[in-house]
C-alpha positions in Angstrom: 6.4 28.3 -92.5 8.7 27.7 -90.4 12.1 29.1 -91.8 14.3 25.7 -91.8 17.2 26.2 -94.1 18.1 22.7 -94.2 19.0 24.3 -90.9 17.9 26.5 -93.5 20.0 26.5 -91.0 45.7 28.5 -86.0 47.5 26.4 -83.3 46.3 26.8 -79.7 48.1 29.2 -77.8 49.2 28.7 -74.6 46.9 29.5 -71.7 47.1 32.8 -69.6 50.2 32.8 -67.4 48.6 33.3 -63.5 45.2 31.7 -64.1 44.3 28.9 -61.5 41.3 27.2 -62.6 42.0 23.3 -61.5 41.2 24.0 -58.3 39.3 20.9 -57.8 41.4 18.6 -59.3 45.0 17.3 -57.9 48.2 17.6 -60.3 48.9 15.5 -63.5 51.5 14.8 -65.3 50.7 16.5 -68.5 48.1 19.7 -67.7 45.2 19.5 -68.8 45.3 22.8 -70.8 48.1 20.7 -72.4 45.8 17.5 -73.2 43.2 19.7 -74.6 46.2 21.8 -76.6 47.2 18.4 -78.1 43.7 17.6 -79.0 42.6 20.9 -80.3 45.9 20.6 -82.7 44.9 17.4 -83.9 41.1 17.3 -84.3 40.5 19.4 -87.4 42.4 21.4 -90.1 43.3 24.9 -90.4 40.4 26.8 -91.5 41.4 29.7 -94.0 45.0 30.6 -92.7 44.2 31.3 -88.9 41.4 28.8 -87.6 42.7 25.8 -86.3 39.4 23.5 -85.9 38.9 22.8 -81.9 40.6 19.7 -80.7 39.9 21.1 -77.5 40.7 18.2 -74.4 40.8 16.8 -70.9 40.5 14.5 -68.3 37.1 16.3 -66.8 35.4 13.5 -64.4 32.7 15.7 -63.0 32.5 18.2 -66.2 29.5 17.0 -67.6 27.7 17.2 -64.2 28.5 20.9 -63.4 28.3 21.9 -66.8 24.8 20.4 -67.1 23.7 20.7 -64.0 20.3 23.0 -63.3 21.5 24.2 -60.2 25.7 24.2 -61.1 25.5 26.5 -64.1 26.7 29.4 -62.4 29.6 31.6 -63.6 32.4 32.3 -61.1 32.4 35.8 -59.3 34.3 38.5 -61.8 37.0 38.4 -59.3 37.5 34.8 -59.9 37.8 35.9 -63.7 41.1 36.5 -66.0 41.0 40.2 -67.0 40.0 39.2 -70.9 37.4 37.0 -69.7 35.7 39.4 -67.7 35.8 42.0 -70.6 34.0 39.4 -72.1 31.6 38.8 -69.5 30.9 42.2 -69.2 30.3 42.3 -73.1 28.1 39.6 -73.4 25.9 41.6 -70.9 25.6 44.3 -72.6 24.7 42.7 -76.0 22.0 39.9 -75.0 20.0 43.0 -74.2 20.4 43.2 -78.2 16.3 44.2 -79.5 16.5 41.6 -81.5 17.1 38.8 -78.6 13.8 38.8 -77.4 13.8 42.3 -75.7 15.1 42.1 -72.1 17.0 39.0 -73.2 13.8 36.5 -70.7 14.1 33.8 -73.5 17.6 33.5 -74.4 19.4 30.8 -72.6 23.6 31.2 -72.9 26.4 30.3 -71.1 30.6 30.0 -71.5 32.7 27.5 -70.3 36.5 27.5 -70.2 37.5 24.0 -72.2 40.5 23.5 -70.3 38.5 23.9 -66.8 35.3 23.3 -67.1 34.3 26.2 -65.3 31.2 28.3 -66.5 32.7 32.2 -67.1 29.4 33.4 -68.1 25.9 31.9 -68.1 22.2 33.2 -68.8 19.3 31.1 -67.7 21.5 28.5 -68.6 19.3 26.0 -67.5 15.9 27.2 -69.3 14.6 24.8 -71.3 14.1 26.3 -75.2 13.4 24.9 -78.6 17.1 24.5 -80.1 16.7 24.1 -83.7 19.3 22.0 -85.5 21.5 22.2 -82.5 19.7 19.0 -81.3 21.8 17.5 -84.3 24.9 17.6 -81.6 23.2 15.2 -79.5 22.1 12.6 -82.5 25.7 12.8 -84.1 27.1 11.8 -80.3 24.7 8.7 -79.9 25.8 8.0 -83.7 29.4 7.9 -83.0 29.2 6.2 -79.7 26.6 3.7 -80.6 27.5 3.2 -84.5 31.6 3.9 -84.6 33.3 7.2 -86.1 34.4 3.5 -89.0 30.9 2.1 -89.6 29.8 2.1 -93.5 26.2 0.2 -94.6 25.7 -1.2 -98.0 23.1 -0.9 -100.4 22.4 -4.7 -102.0 21.0 -5.6 -104.6 19.8 -9.3 -104.2 18.7 -12.0 -107.3 16.4 -14.9 -107.5 13.7 -16.6 -109.4 13.7 -13.9 -111.7 13.3 -10.1 -109.7 16.0 -8.1 -108.2 15.9 -6.8 -104.9 17.3 -3.1 -103.8 17.6 -3.4 -100.3 17.9 -0.4 -98.4 20.3 0.2 -95.8 20.2 3.9 -94.6 22.3 5.4 -96.9 21.3 9.3 -97.5 24.2 9.4 -99.8 23.4 7.4 -102.1 23.3 8.7 -106.1 22.0 8.3 -109.2 25.1 7.3 -110.4 25.8 4.9 -107.4 22.7 2.7 -108.7 24.0 3.2 -112.5 26.9 1.0 -111.7 25.3 -2.0 -109.4 23.0 -2.1 -112.4 25.7 -2.2 -114.4 27.3 -4.8 -112.0 23.6 -6.8 -112.0 23.2 -6.7 -115.6 26.8 -8.4 -116.2 25.5 -11.3 -114.3 22.1 -11.9 -115.4 23.6 -11.9 -119.2 26.1 -14.5 -117.9 23.0 -16.1 -116.7 21.1 -16.1 -119.9 18.7 -14.2 -118.2 17.1 -10.9 -120.0 13.9 -10.0 -118.3 13.5 -8.9 -114.8 10.9 -7.8 -112.1 12.2 -5.0 -109.6 11.3 -4.5 -106.2 12.5 -2.4 -103.3 12.9 -3.6 -99.7 13.3 -0.7 -97.4 11.9 -2.7 -94.2 15.0 -1.7 -92.2 12.8 1.5 -90.7 9.1 0.9 -90.1 6.6 2.7 -92.5 7.4 6.8 -91.6 5.5 8.4 -89.4 5.5 12.6 -88.8 7.5 13.3 -85.3 5.6 15.3 -82.4 6.2 18.2 -83.1 6.7 18.5 -86.7 4.4 20.3 -89.0 2.6 18.3 -92.1 4.4 20.7 -94.4 7.8 20.2 -93.6 7.6 16.9 -95.9 9.1 17.7 -99.6 10.3 21.2 -98.2 12.7 20.3 -95.1 12.8 16.2 -95.0 11.6 13.3 -96.7 9.2 11.0 -94.4 12.3 8.8 -93.3 13.2 5.8 -95.1 15.6 3.3 -95.1 16.5 3.7 -98.6 16.8 7.2 -101.2 18.6 8.5 -104.1 20.3 11.7 -104.9 19.3 13.3 -101.3 15.5 14.0 -102.7 12.8 15.2 -100.5 9.4 13.4 -101.7 6.5 11.1 -100.5 8.6 7.8 -101.4 11.9 7.7 -101.3 12.0 4.1 -102.3 10.3 3.8 -104.7 12.1 6.3 -106.9 15.4 4.5 -106.3 13.6 1.6 -107.1 12.5 3.9 -110.4 15.7 4.8 -111.2 17.6 1.3 -110.8 14.8 0.0 -113.2 15.7 2.9 -116.4 19.8 1.6 -115.4 19.5 -1.5 -115.9 16.6 -0.9 -119.4 19.2 1.4 -120.4 21.9 -1.7 -120.3 19.8 -3.8 -122.0 17.2 -6.1 -120.0 13.5 -5.2 -119.7 11.7 -4.4 -116.1 8.7 -6.7 -116.2 6.0 -4.5 -114.7 5.6 -2.4 -112.3 8.2 -1.5 -109.0 6.9 -3.7 -106.0 7.7 -3.5 -102.4 8.8 -6.9 -101.4 11.1 -8.2 -98.2 14.4 -9.7 -99.3 14.8 -13.8 -98.4 17.9 -15.4 -96.7 18.5 -17.9 -100.0 18.6 -14.5 -102.2 21.8 -14.4 -104.1 23.4 -11.2 -104.1 24.8 -9.5 -107.3 26.2 -5.8 -106.3 26.0 -3.8 -103.8 27.4 -0.2 -102.5 29.2 0.6 -99.0 28.5 4.3 -98.0 31.0 6.9 -96.1 31.8 6.1 -92.5 29.5 7.8 -89.7 32.2 9.7 -89.1 31.9 11.4 -92.6 28.7 11.3 -92.5 28.1 13.2 -88.9 30.4 15.7 -90.8 28.5 16.2 -93.6 25.3 16.3 -91.2 26.6 18.9 -89.1 28.4 21.3 -92.0 25.3 21.5 -94.4 22.5 20.6 -90.8 21.2 17.9 -93.2 17.8 17.0 -91.9 17.4 13.6 -93.6 20.8 12.7 -92.6 19.9 13.0 -89.1 17.3 11.5 -89.1 18.2 8.0 -90.8 21.3 8.5 -88.7 19.4 8.6 -85.6 17.2 5.3 -86.9 20.1 3.7 -87.5 21.4 4.7 -83.5 18.3 3.2 -82.6 18.1 -0.6 -84.7 22.4 -0.5 -82.9 21.0 0.3 -79.6 18.3 -2.5 -80.1 15.7 -0.1 -80.2 13.2 0.8 -82.6 13.9 2.2 -85.7 10.8 5.2 -84.5 11.5 8.7 -83.0 10.5 7.2 -80.1 13.5 4.4 -80.1 16.2 6.8 -81.4 15.8 9.4 -78.8 15.5 7.0 -76.1 18.6 5.5 -77.6 19.9 8.9 -77.3 19.3 9.4 -73.6 20.8 6.9 -72.3 24.4 7.6 -74.7 23.9 10.8 -73.3 23.6 10.3 -69.7 24.5 6.9 -69.4 27.7 6.7 -71.5 28.6 10.2 -71.2 27.3 11.7 -67.4 25.4 14.8 -69.2 22.4 15.4 -67.1 19.2 15.3 -69.0 16.6 17.9 -66.4 14.9 19.5 -68.7 15.2 17.8 -71.6 12.4 16.9 -73.8 14.2 15.1 -77.3 11.5 14.1 -80.0 13.6 14.1 -83.6 17.7 13.7 -84.5 17.2 16.8 -86.8 15.8 19.3 -84.2 12.8 20.1 -86.4 9.9 19.3 -83.8 8.8 22.3 -82.4 8.1 20.3 -78.6 11.7 19.8 -78.3 13.6 21.8 -75.3 16.7 21.2 -74.7 19.2 24.5 -72.2 21.8 25.5 -73.3 23.8 23.6 -70.0 23.1 20.7 -71.8 24.1 21.4 -75.5 27.4 23.1 -74.1 27.9 19.9 -72.2 27.5 18.1 -74.9 29.9 19.5 -77.2 32.6 19.7 -73.8 32.3 16.0 -73.6 33.8 15.8 -77.3 36.5 18.2 -76.5 38.1 15.1 -73.9 41.2 13.5 -75.3 39.7 10.0 -74.3 36.6 10.8 -76.4 39.1 12.0 -79.4 38.6 9.0 -81.7 35.2 8.8 -81.5 33.6 12.0 -81.1 36.1 13.7 -82.7 34.1 14.2 -86.3 31.4 16.4 -83.9 34.7 19.2 -83.6 35.5 18.4 -87.0 32.0 18.8 -88.3 30.8 22.4 -86.4 31.0 24.9 -89.3 33.1 28.0 -89.8 32.6 31.0 -89.3 33.2 32.6 -92.8 33.1 28.8 -94.0 31.1 28.6 -98.1 28.8 25.6 -98.5 28.2 25.6 -94.3 25.7 27.3 -92.5 27.9 29.8 -91.3 29.2 30.8 -94.8 28.8 34.0 -96.7 25.8 32.7 -98.3 23.6 32.5 -95.7 25.0 36.3 -94.2 26.4 34.7 -91.5 29.5 37.1 -89.7 29.2 39.7 -91.8 28.3 42.7 -90.0 30.8 45.3 -87.6 29.6 43.2 -84.4 30.7 39.4 -86.0 33.0 40.4 -89.1 36.2 40.1 -87.2 35.8 36.5 -85.7 35.5 35.2 -89.7 37.6 32.1 -89.8 37.5 32.0 -85.4 34.6 30.4 -84.4 33.3 26.7 -85.0 29.8 26.6 -83.9 26.9 24.6 -84.6 23.6 26.6 -86.4 20.2 26.4 -85.1 16.7 27.9 -87.3 13.3 27.3 -87.0 10.6 29.9 -87.0 10.5 31.5 -83.2 14.2 29.6 -82.9 17.7 30.9 -83.2 20.7 28.7 -81.8 24.5 28.9 -82.3 26.7 26.7 -79.9 30.4 26.0 -80.5 34.2 27.1 -79.3 36.2 29.9 -80.5 40.1 31.2 -77.9 39.3 33.8 -76.5 41.5 37.1 -75.9 43.7 35.1 -73.1 44.5 32.1 -76.2 42.1 29.9 -74.0 39.5 27.9 -76.0 35.7 28.9 -75.1 32.8 26.5 -75.5 29.7 28.9 -75.3 25.9 27.5 -76.5 23.3 30.1 -77.1 19.3 29.6 -77.7 16.6 32.5 -78.7 13.3 31.3 -78.9 10.4 33.9 -79.6 12.4 36.9 -80.9 9.8 38.8 -83.2 12.6 40.7 -85.0 13.6 39.5 -88.7 16.0 36.0 -88.8 18.7 38.0 -90.2 18.8 40.8 -87.5 18.6 37.7 -84.9 21.3 35.6 -86.3 23.7 39.0 -86.9 23.4 39.5 -82.5 23.9 35.8 -81.9 27.5 36.3 -84.3 27.9 38.7 -81.9 27.7 37.3 -78.9 30.0 34.0 -80.5 32.8 36.6 -81.7 32.6 37.9 -77.6 33.1 35.2 -76.8 36.3 34.7 -79.6 37.4 38.5 -77.5 37.0 40.9 -81.0 34.8 43.4 -80.4 35.0 47.3 -81.8 
């Protein structure tokens, strides 16, 4: 079966002197590099004592098109590169020949950009569309933040009518048993005040339609990697019917407080005239995105995809959600979608295809100062190399071999892991102190996953400028 782990999967330094990378731009009052440095310093807290999380940004009106276009993602000539970038590019050229990376690297799509100038420092099959695994979540996060807004929250509610309490789901994947217990306490206080001691309980998860498998999903993903996508769930549980699970927990909490629940938990739709008696408000979308990326939570990604679809006026389905994502990426941010095929929000689909150039463009787009408020949570949510509790943590044996451990606390990147697909895309400061955005996607290697991830970590460490 797929090896899908719920993924599984320092202040900025000035730019090196003598670099003239803005050849197609008019001078601005504040340089692109300085503006990016301000965003870099503001976007994320220091990780350990070394790494100040990326907040690289600038006004790059043509950048996304340059980065994402299959015809334009060509690296600068060696003569145009700094000594540090020339050495880094040469080392990448060596390391992609690692036997763990699909023999000759023909199924590796990779690109490294200079974040300030958006110019391509190094590329290898950058426009080749491959299975990106959980790097798909970067596209989902962009659309969710753009459409819903970083401060948006949803509210799970309890309403009452004619002896029935209805638990109404709103797409909060963080809802816990304790939350349902608190909602039950509030509801019971009202019921007892009205002299009601017996109720029926029903669940309303009608915000999303009946779950289906996405194109490219395997049936055995359920209860292992992801749950059928419903608008109501509890404790992040993977089960066939997360809404029914939540209803049962809620009923138990009511009974614990002395209210008799009559009959079985049933589905129903809350009416306009039902009286609200309790609610639980979710964390902000910004918080959800940070958690989703840090831990590569598949259920959270698919729920955000549907909430984005609803906001965009699309059906709350895989098709509606991915249509909304494409519209945001293409129309709102000008990211070319040539060769891009999307089928879900989590990246579990084996039919999804995204080139490394497009993934890098999505990340690079998030570095612009004008997008800092909206898209900053993407940069903040990227796991840091060696960060416990993230998909780049020691529990996943990441950045722990001689070729990569020198980059611990210095690389921030989104992981991706499926059988036959490993991806790593993020940002780091190079040896010259300039911020680099990178994306590496590998498909079809016959090596062990641990060997492939070690090799990919080595590529990211190379971008950082640390190698033996």
